[in-house]
C-alpha positions as CSV (number, residue, x, y, z in Angstrom):
1,M,-70.2,56.7,-36.3
2,P,-71.7,55.9,-39.9
3,E,-74.4,53.3,-40.0
4,L,-75.0,50.6,-42.8
5,P,-76.7,53.1,-45.3
6,E,-74.1,55.3,-45.0
7,A,-71.2,52.8,-45.5
8,E,-73.1,51.4,-48.8
9,V,-73.2,55.1,-49.9
10,V,-69.2,55.2,-49.0
11,R,-68.9,51.7,-51.0
12,R,-70.9,53.2,-54.3
13,Q,-68.7,56.3,-54.3
14,L,-65.5,54.6,-54.0
15,H,-66.5,52.1,-56.5
16,A,-67.4,55.0,-58.8
17,A,-64.2,56.7,-58.2
18,V,-61.6,54.0,-57.8
19,V,-62.3,50.9,-59.5
20,G,-59.7,50.5,-62.4
21,T,-57.3,53.0,-61.1
22,T,-53.6,52.3,-60.1
23,I,-52.2,53.2,-56.4
24,K,-49.4,55.4,-57.1
25,H,-48.4,56.2,-53.5
26,I,-49.4,55.2,-50.0
27,R,-49.2,57.5,-47.0
28,V,-50.4,56.5,-43.5
29,G,-50.4,59.0,-41.0
30,R,-50.6,56.9,-38.2
31,K,-49.1,53.3,-38.3
32,D,-50.3,52.7,-35.0
33,I,-53.8,52.2,-36.3
34,I,-53.1,49.6,-38.7
35,R,-53.8,46.3,-37.1
36,Q,-51.9,44.1,-39.3
37,G,-49.8,44.1,-42.5
38,V,-47.8,47.7,-42.0
39,E,-44.9,45.7,-43.3
40,S,-46.4,44.8,-46.8
41,L,-47.6,48.7,-47.7
42,S,-45.2,49.0,-50.3
43,W,-46.7,46.1,-52.2
44,Y,-49.8,48.1,-53.0
45,S,-47.9,50.8,-54.7
46,G,-48.4,50.1,-58.5
47,S,-51.2,47.8,-57.6
48,R,-54.5,48.0,-59.4
49,I,-58.3,48.2,-57.4
50,T,-60.5,45.9,-59.0
51,E,-63.3,45.8,-56.7
52,V,-64.9,47.8,-53.9
53,Q,-66.6,45.6,-51.2
54,R,-68.5,46.3,-48.0
55,H,-68.7,44.0,-45.2
56,G,-70.8,45.3,-42.4
57,K,-69.5,49.2,-41.5
58,S,-65.9,48.2,-43.4
59,V,-65.0,48.8,-46.6
60,A,-62.5,46.6,-48.6
61,L,-60.5,47.5,-51.6
62,I,-59.6,44.7,-53.6
63,C,-56.3,45.1,-55.2
64,E,-54.3,43.1,-57.9
65,R,-50.7,43.4,-58.8
66,G,-49.8,40.9,-61.3
67,A,-51.7,37.5,-60.6
68,E,-51.9,38.3,-56.7
69,E,-54.6,40.1,-55.2
70,R,-54.5,41.4,-51.8
71,V,-57.5,43.3,-49.8
72,V,-56.9,46.8,-48.0
73,A,-60.1,46.9,-45.2
74,A,-60.9,50.2,-44.0
75,E,-63.0,50.5,-40.8
76,L,-65.0,53.9,-41.3
77,G,-64.9,54.7,-37.6
78,M,-66.6,57.8,-36.3
79,T,-66.3,59.9,-39.5
80,G,-66.2,57.3,-42.3
81,L,-63.4,59.4,-43.8
82,L,-61.1,58.2,-46.5
83,L,-59.0,60.5,-48.4
84,F,-57.7,59.6,-52.1
85,T,-56.0,62.4,-54.2
86,R,-54.8,62.6,-57.4
87,E,-51.3,63.9,-56.5
88,A,-49.2,63.0,-53.6
89,I,-50.0,65.5,-50.8
90,P,-46.5,66.5,-48.7
91,S,-46.3,65.7,-45.1
92,A,-47.1,68.6,-42.7
93,K,-43.9,69.4,-40.8
94,H,-44.3,70.4,-37.0
95,V,-42.3,73.5,-36.0
């Protein structure tokens, strides 16, 4: 599990990489890991990331769409992995 210094490194790297970008597509592999707001995920498509904050070992992406602002809070968990891609990655099909 990342400690505070690692969480701050993640925040800084995210800030440099995503602030000012527009979210085109969101895919959540397991919806059961989302504590609240799964029904409003579609709102984030087309929103712009305006800021990245750290709160303890969690990272918050501040998103803006029109005059409305919402937050995606991500707990870094055991690995601290958040995946951002330039293009949508196709879902893996199990055979």
